[in-house]
N, C-alpha and C positions, 0 to 999 in steps of 0.2 A: 158477491158484491151486494151491499144493502140496496134495495130498490130506489131509496131516496138519494143515493150518493151520485147517481148519473144525472147529469143536467144535459138535457136534449131538447132543442127547439127547431121546429120546422117553420121557416118564414117565407111568405109569398111576396115576390116582387110586385111593386105597384099597390100593395095593400099593407103588408106588415113593415116593409121598408121601401124607400123611394116612392112614397104615395104621390099619385098624381102624374108620375113620369109615364108619358105615353108609350115609350118602347118597353119599359119594365112591365107596364100593365098588359101590353099586347103579348110579350114573350112568356109571361107566367113562370119565370124561373123560381125555383126553391133555393134558398140558402139554408145552411144548418149551422147551429151552435151546439157544440159537444164539449162537456166539461166535467170536472170532478168537483162536487159541492164542498167537499172537505178542504182540498188544497185551493179551490177557487180558480184553478187553471181552466182555460177554455180556448178551443180552436174554432175557427170560422171555416166552413166549406163553401167555396166558391163566392167570394165577395165581389159583386159587380153592382153597377148602378149607383148605389149609396153606401159604400163600405162604412162610412162614419155612423150611419143609422144602425148598422149591425153591431159596431162596437159600443154605441151608446146603449143598445138593448141589453147586451150582455153585462155591461157595467151597471146598469140599473138593477139587474138581477143579483148584484153582488159578486160577480165574476171578473177575472182579468184576462185579457187577451194574452195567449202564449204562443200562438202559431196559426198557420193557415194550411188547410189541406185543399189541393186543386184536383178536381176530377179531370179536366182537359183544358185545352188553351183557347177555346172560343170565347170571344169578348163578352157574351152574355153570362159568362161564368167568372171571368177574371178581369174584365174590362180591356181596353186597348183598341188597336186599329185592325179592321179586317173587312173586306168586301165593301169598301167605300164608306164606312161609318166608324165612328169613334165613341166608346163608352168609358166612363170612369169605373175604377174598380180597385184592383190589387195595388197599383201605384199610389193611389191616394190613401189607402190604408197604410202603406209602408211609410209614407210621408208623416202620417200621424204617430205610428209606433212601429219600430223595427222589430220584426219577430221572424222566426224561420218559416219559409214557405216550402211545403212538402209537395214534391212533383215526381212523377215517374221519370225515370232516366230517359225513356224514349220520347218524352214530352218536353224536356228542358229547353231545346232550341226553339221549339214552337212557342212556348210560353214566353221566352225571352223576345222573340221577334215580334209577337203580337203586342206585348205590354211595354217593351223597351227596357225591362229589367235585365241586367247582366246575368248570364247563366251562373256566374260565380256567387251571386246572391241568392240562388235558389238551392234547395237541398234535395238532391236526386235520390230515388229509391228503386228498388227492384220488387218484383212480385214476392209476396210473403213477408215483407218487412213489417215491422210493428212500431207505430208511434204511440208512446204513452203520454196521456194527458192527465197529470197528476197520477192516480192509481187506475185509470181507465185505459186499458189496452185497445188500440185500433189497428186492425190488420189491413194492410194495403194489397188489394187484388188488381194485377195488371189485366185489363180487359180491352185489348185493342180491337179496332173495327170502326168506331165512330171517328177516332183519331188514333194515331200510332201509340200514343202513351196514355190513353184513357185508363182510369183506375176507379175502382169502387172501394168503399170502406166498410169493413165488417166489425161490428162491436155489439156485445150484449144483446143478442137476438135481433139486431137491426142491420140491414143492408142499404147504406147510402149509395145509390147506383148511378148517379150522374146521368149522362145521356146514353149510357150503355143499354139500360133497360128501363122502359116506362111500364106502367100497369097495363097499358094498351100500346103495343108496338115497341120499337127500339129506335135507337138513334140512326140518323141517315148515314149512309156510307159513300155518298157521291160528292162530298166536300174534299178539298185537298188533304191527303193523308188517310182518307177513308179506304176501308178494305172490307168487302162483303164477306169473303171467306173467313177472315179473322173475326168478324162480328158473329158468325155461326159458332165458332169455336169458343169465343167468349161467353155467349148465351148458354151453351152447353156446360161450361164450367161453372156458371152461376147456378144452373138448374140442379147440379149435384151437391150444392152446399148442405151441410148437416143442420139439423135443428129447425128448419122451416122459419127463417128469419123474416121479419116484416120489411118489405121493400119500400123505401123512400126515394122516389125518383128525382131527377133534375128539373123536371117541368111538371106542371099540373095539367095534363092532357087527358084526364079521365074523370069519371064521376067522383071517385074517392081520392084523397090525397096519399094514401098508402094502403098496402094490402099484404097478406101473408104471401110468401113466395109459392106456397102450394096453390093458392088461388090463382095467382099470376100465371103459373105454368098451366093450369086447367083452362084459363080463359083467354090468354094472349096468344094471338094467331102466330106469333113469331116462333112458338114452340111446336107448331104443327109439323114441321119438317123433321123427319126422323134421321136423316143423313144429309151429308153436304151436297149430294146430287140433287135431292129434292129441294133443299135450300136454294141452290143456284137457279132451279126452274122456277121457284116462287119469288125469290128476292134478289137474285143476282143482278148487278148493274150491267 
């Protein structure tokens, strides 16, 4: 693939979109735009807070919205109701333009419950499925632990990791649907990926916004446990 064919942008909530929103600024979510510059197709990863800003951004870049990729159901990633607060997001995006919303099959009911979008309006996937955006293939990796249907996206030397893996730490497992043992297995799965992809996390919780997987494996304390028993001693709930 020509280097200039891939359209890829990492956008920070409270700065690059939803500027001035105090929750967006505090939560420091990343959203991602992934597209094919030749076909102009583009998907949004985790549109929350101000989905219209994200669509405006990709359209200003000459792209057209063709779908949404969801890492998991928490409202700071897709909008909706949870834990006593409500955020705009996926519903507002679909009000503006109806496009496929790609969700892991284990997360369908959770996304529907949080956003109010019927499961029938979501497109379910299994581990290893591929979503093509123009001529850009994106592999969907099921990585449960933070939530039952958390998924990461692998494309062209990049790993969009959601809240499964941060550059420092990993997603919490003490929310509803979280599972510490599953998180260990998911992190081990990611650690074995070929090609040393660059990790692009779901939040900016570190000095750098992205880093090579090899560097994350070297420096991130979540990879210190060499087996599940050690993990449970260090991180089990």
